[in-house]
C-alpha positions in Angstrom: -75.9 -136.2 84.1 -78.8 -136.7 81.7 -80.0 -133.1 82.3 -77.2 -131.9 80.0 -78.9 -133.7 77.1 -82.6 -132.9 77.5 -84.6 -134.0 74.6 -87.1 -131.2 74.4 -85.9 -128.5 71.9 -83.0 -130.8 71.0 -80.9 -129.3 68.2 -77.3 -128.1 67.4 -76.2 -127.1 70.9 -72.5 -126.4 71.7 -72.6 -128.2 75.0 -74.1 -131.3 73.4 -71.6 -131.3 70.6 -68.7 -131.0 73.1 -70.1 -134.0 75.0 -70.2 -136.0 71.7 -66.7 -135.0 70.8 -65.2 -136.8 73.9 -67.4 -139.8 73.5 -66.6 -140.1 69.8 -62.8 -139.9 70.4 -63.2 -142.5 73.2 -65.2 -144.9 70.9 -62.7 -144.6 68.1 -59.7 -145.1 70.4 -61.4 -148.2 71.8 -61.8 -149.6 68.3 -58.2 -149.0 67.3 -58.8 -145.7 65.6 -61.4 -146.4 62.9 -65.1 -147.1 62.9 -67.9 -147.0 60.4 -70.0 -144.0 61.1 -73.1 -145.9 62.0 -71.2 -148.2 64.4 -69.5 -145.2 66.0 -72.9 -143.6 66.6 -74.1 -146.8 68.2 -71.1 -147.1 70.5 -71.4 -143.6 72.0 -73.7 -144.6 74.9 -70.9 -146.9 76.2 -68.7 -143.9 76.7 -71.1 -141.4 78.1 -74.4 -142.3 79.7 -75.9 -139.0 78.8 -76.1 -140.1 75.2 -78.9 -142.5 75.6 -81.6 -143.8 73.2 -83.9 -140.9 73.8 -81.2 -138.6 72.5 -79.9 -140.8 69.7 -83.2 -141.4 68.1 -85.4 -138.5 69.2 -87.4 -137.2 66.1 -88.7 -133.8 65.3 -91.2 -132.7 62.6 -89.6 -131.4 59.4 -92.2 -128.8 58.3 -90.3 -127.7 55.2 -90.1 -131.2 53.5 -92.6 -133.2 55.6 -92.0 -136.2 57.7 -89.5 -136.1 60.6 -85.7 -135.9 61.1 -83.4 -136.9 63.9 -81.5 -133.9 65.4 -78.6 -136.0 66.7 -77.6 -136.6 63.1 -76.6 -133.0 62.9 -75.0 -133.0 66.4 -72.6 -135.8 65.7 -71.8 -134.3 62.2 -70.9 -131.0 63.7 -68.9 -132.6 66.5 -66.9 -134.6 64.0 -66.4 -131.5 61.8 -64.8 -129.6 64.7 -62.6 -132.6 65.6 -61.4 -132.9 62.0 -60.6 -129.2 61.7 -58.7 -129.3 65.0 -56.6 -132.2 63.7 -58.1 -135.2 65.7 -59.9 -136.8 62.8 -59.0 -137.4 59.1 -61.6 -135.6 56.9 -64.9 -136.4 58.6 -66.7 -136.6 55.2 -65.1 -140.0 54.6 -67.4 -142.9 55.2 -65.6 -144.3 58.3 -64.4 -142.1 61.1 -60.6 -142.3 61.3 -58.4 -140.8 64.0 -55.2 -139.0 63.2 -52.0 -139.6 65.3 -53.1 -136.7 67.4 -56.5 -138.3 68.0 -55.0 -141.7 68.9 -52.6 -140.2 71.4 -55.1 -137.8 73.0 -56.0 -138.3 76.7 -59.8 -138.3 76.4 -60.2 -137.4 80.1 -58.4 -134.2 79.4 -60.1 -133.4 76.1 -62.0 -130.1 76.3 -64.5 -129.2 73.7 -64.0 -125.5 74.1 -60.2 -125.9 73.5 -61.0 -127.9 70.4 -63.3 -125.0 69.2 -60.5 -122.4 69.7 -58.7 -124.2 66.9 -61.6 -125.3 64.7 -64.0 -122.3 64.9 -61.7 -119.8 63.1 -61.2 -122.3 60.3 -64.9 -123.1 60.1 -65.7 -119.4 60.0 -63.3 -118.9 57.0 -64.9 -121.8 55.2 -68.4 -120.5 55.8 -67.5 -116.9 54.7 -66.1 -118.3 51.4 -69.2 -120.5 50.9 -71.4 -117.5 51.5 -69.5 -115.5 48.9 -69.9 -118.3 46.4 -73.6 -118.8 47.2 -74.3 -115.1 46.9 -72.6 -114.9 43.6 -74.4 -118.0 42.3 -77.7 -116.7 43.5 -77.2 -113.4 41.7 -76.7 -115.2 38.5 -79.6 -117.5 39.1 -81.9 -114.6 40.0 -81.0 -112.8 36.8 -81.7 -115.9 34.8 -85.0 -116.4 36.5 -86.0 -112.8 35.9 -85.1 -113.1 32.2 -87.2 -116.3 31.9 -90.1 -114.7 33.7 -90.5 -117.8 35.8 -92.0 -116.4 39.0 -92.7 -119.8 40.5 -89.1 -121.1 40.4 -87.2 -121.5 43.6 -83.5 -121.3 44.3 -82.0 -124.6 45.3 -81.6 -125.4 48.9 -77.9 -126.2 49.1 -78.0 -127.1 52.8 -79.9 -130.4 52.0 -77.9 -133.1 50.3 -79.5 -135.8 48.1 -79.0 -138.3 50.9 -81.1 -136.1 53.2 -83.7 -135.8 50.5 -83.8 -139.6 49.9 -84.3 -140.3 53.6 -87.1 -137.8 53.7 -88.8 -139.2 50.6 -88.5 -142.8 51.7 -89.9 -141.8 55.1 -93.1 -140.4 53.6 -93.4 -142.9 50.7 -96.6 -145.0 50.5 -95.9 -148.4 52.0 -97.0 -150.2 48.8 -94.5 -148.1 46.8 -91.8 -148.7 49.4 -92.3 -152.5 48.9 -91.8 -152.0 45.2 -88.7 -150.0 45.8 -87.3 -152.6 48.1 -87.8 -155.4 45.6 -86.1 -153.4 42.9 -83.2 -152.7 45.3 -82.8 -156.4 46.1 -82.9 -157.1 42.3 -80.1 -154.6 41.7 -78.0 -156.5 44.3 -78.0 -159.5 41.9 -81.1 -161.4 43.1 -83.9 -162.9 41.0 -87.2 -161.9 42.5 -89.9 -164.5 42.8 -93.0 -163.0 41.2 -95.3 -165.7 42.4 -95.6 -163.8 45.6 -96.4 -160.3 44.5 -97.0 -157.1 46.4 -100.5 -156.8 48.0 -101.7 -153.4 49.0 -103.8 -154.9 51.8 -101.2 -157.1 53.4 -100.0 -155.9 56.8 -98.0 -158.8 58.0 -96.2 -161.9 56.6 -93.5 -161.3 54.0 -93.3 -159.2 50.9 -91.6 -161.7 48.7 -88.7 -164.1 48.1 -85.5 -163.6 46.2 -82.9 -166.0 44.9 -79.1 -165.4 44.9 -76.7 -167.6 42.9 -73.2 -167.7 44.3 -69.9 -168.4 42.6 -70.3 -172.2 42.7 -73.8 -171.9 41.3 -75.6 -172.7 44.5 -78.9 -170.9 44.8 -79.8 -169.3 48.1 -83.4 -168.5 48.9 -84.0 -165.3 50.8 -87.2 -163.8 52.3 -87.8 -160.0 52.0 -89.9 -157.7 54.2 -90.2 -153.9 54.1 -91.2 -151.6 57.0 -92.0 -148.0 56.1 -91.9 -146.7 59.6 -91.2 -143.2 61.1 -90.1 -144.7 64.4 -87.6 -147.3 65.5 -88.3 -150.9 64.6 -88.3 -153.2 67.6 -87.7 -156.9 68.1 -91.3 -157.8 67.7 -91.1 -157.0 64.0 -88.1 -159.3 63.6 -89.9 -162.1 65.4 -93.0 -161.7 63.3 -91.0 -161.7 60.1 -89.0 -164.8 61.1 -92.3 -166.6 62.0 -93.7 -166.0 58.6 -90.7 -167.4 56.7 -91.1 -170.7 55.0 -88.8 -173.7 55.4 -86.0 -173.9 53.0 -85.1 -170.2 53.3 -81.5 -169.4 54.2 -82.1 -166.0 55.8 -84.4 -163.0 55.7 -83.8 -159.4 54.8 -85.7 -156.7 56.7 -85.6 -153.2 55.3 -86.8 -150.2 57.3 -87.0 -146.5 56.7 -85.8 -145.8 60.2 -83.4 -147.5 62.7 -83.5 -150.8 64.6 -83.5 -151.0 68.4 -80.7 -152.9 70.1 -83.3 -155.5 71.0 -84.1 -155.9 67.4 -80.5 -156.4 66.5 -80.0 -159.0 69.2 -83.1 -160.8 68.0 -81.9 -160.8 64.4 -78.6 -162.5 65.3 -80.0 -164.8 68.0 -78.1 -168.1 67.4 -80.8 -170.1 69.0 -83.3 -169.1 66.3 -83.7 -171.1 63.1 -83.4 -168.3 60.5 -80.9 -165.3 60.8 -82.3 -162.0 59.7 -80.2 -159.3 58.0 -81.3 -155.8 59.0 -81.0 -152.9 56.6 -81.8 -149.5 58.2 -82.3 -146.2 56.5 -78.5 -145.6 56.4 -77.8 -149.0 54.8 -80.5 -148.4 52.2 -79.1 -145.0 51.3 -75.6 -146.5 50.9 -77.0 -149.3 48.7 -78.9 -146.8 46.5 -75.6 -144.9 46.0 -73.7 -148.1 45.3 -76.1 -149.4 42.7 -77.1 -145.9 41.4 -80.8 -146.8 41.8 -83.0 -144.0 40.4 -80.2 -141.5 40.8 -79.2 -138.8 38.3 -75.6 -137.8 38.4 -75.1 -134.0 38.3 -71.6 -132.6 38.0 -71.0 -129.2 39.5 -68.1 -126.9 40.4 -67.5 -124.3 43.1 -65.6 -121.1 42.4 -62.3 -120.5 44.2 -61.6 -117.4 46.3 -59.7 -115.9 43.4 -62.9 -114.9 41.7 -64.2 -113.0 44.8 -61.1 -111.0 45.7 
């Protein structure tokens, strides 16, 4: 079974996307038709053993921008795209995955990825042709402007990379000291007061990065410990245990931020009811969502895309 999902050379492969299509529909049906994207991804191994951790979290170098990327992110995105175009999912660009009536009523055991593609691929081809026309037209204008400005060093924008992809990449290669500063600022934007008595130390490798104080609606102050992990690999349960062990008495809970994802063992450790202090885990997806919510160091750029009328 696992041979269908070999990790070496892992990228956008039709057979792999077809496997993910079935597992994704099964996971959504099991959840009643709606799941947060991250939770849906985590549920996939329950519905197909070929989608194991080595597949979900396998990383490859990203030579163009530095750091690494996780190919499965593209695999599940393309699988969802085909399912949406074929009528099984409501627009897959929405934050949660939501099944349509067709998706809810589908017999997963009879779902065939190739049949899905017979519906979705022609529609996808039309979309890509129109995008190509738009891009070529825009590039002609940009090249003309660049030539007129004699700016030989300028580059055309890479439209295939979203700001979220860029943010993940930059956080992944960010200096750990700078990432700690970023994390404290993010927690502050969430409404916390940062305790400056425990500042950021470049040499510190363990312990905690600081404390924050949240005041709730009845004016009760809650003390929270903060730790940041700028890792290019999954964060395991040991990091959670070490963090909890460094937290002082009188702290309600801890917040552990990471530039990657947490293992299942780490998630279990964070929620272990037998332990004194619960730990809230914020992985790279959570961080990106929070940056968007609080508009932290973001610059809004409004743009438009020409309709097909202009290219006929």
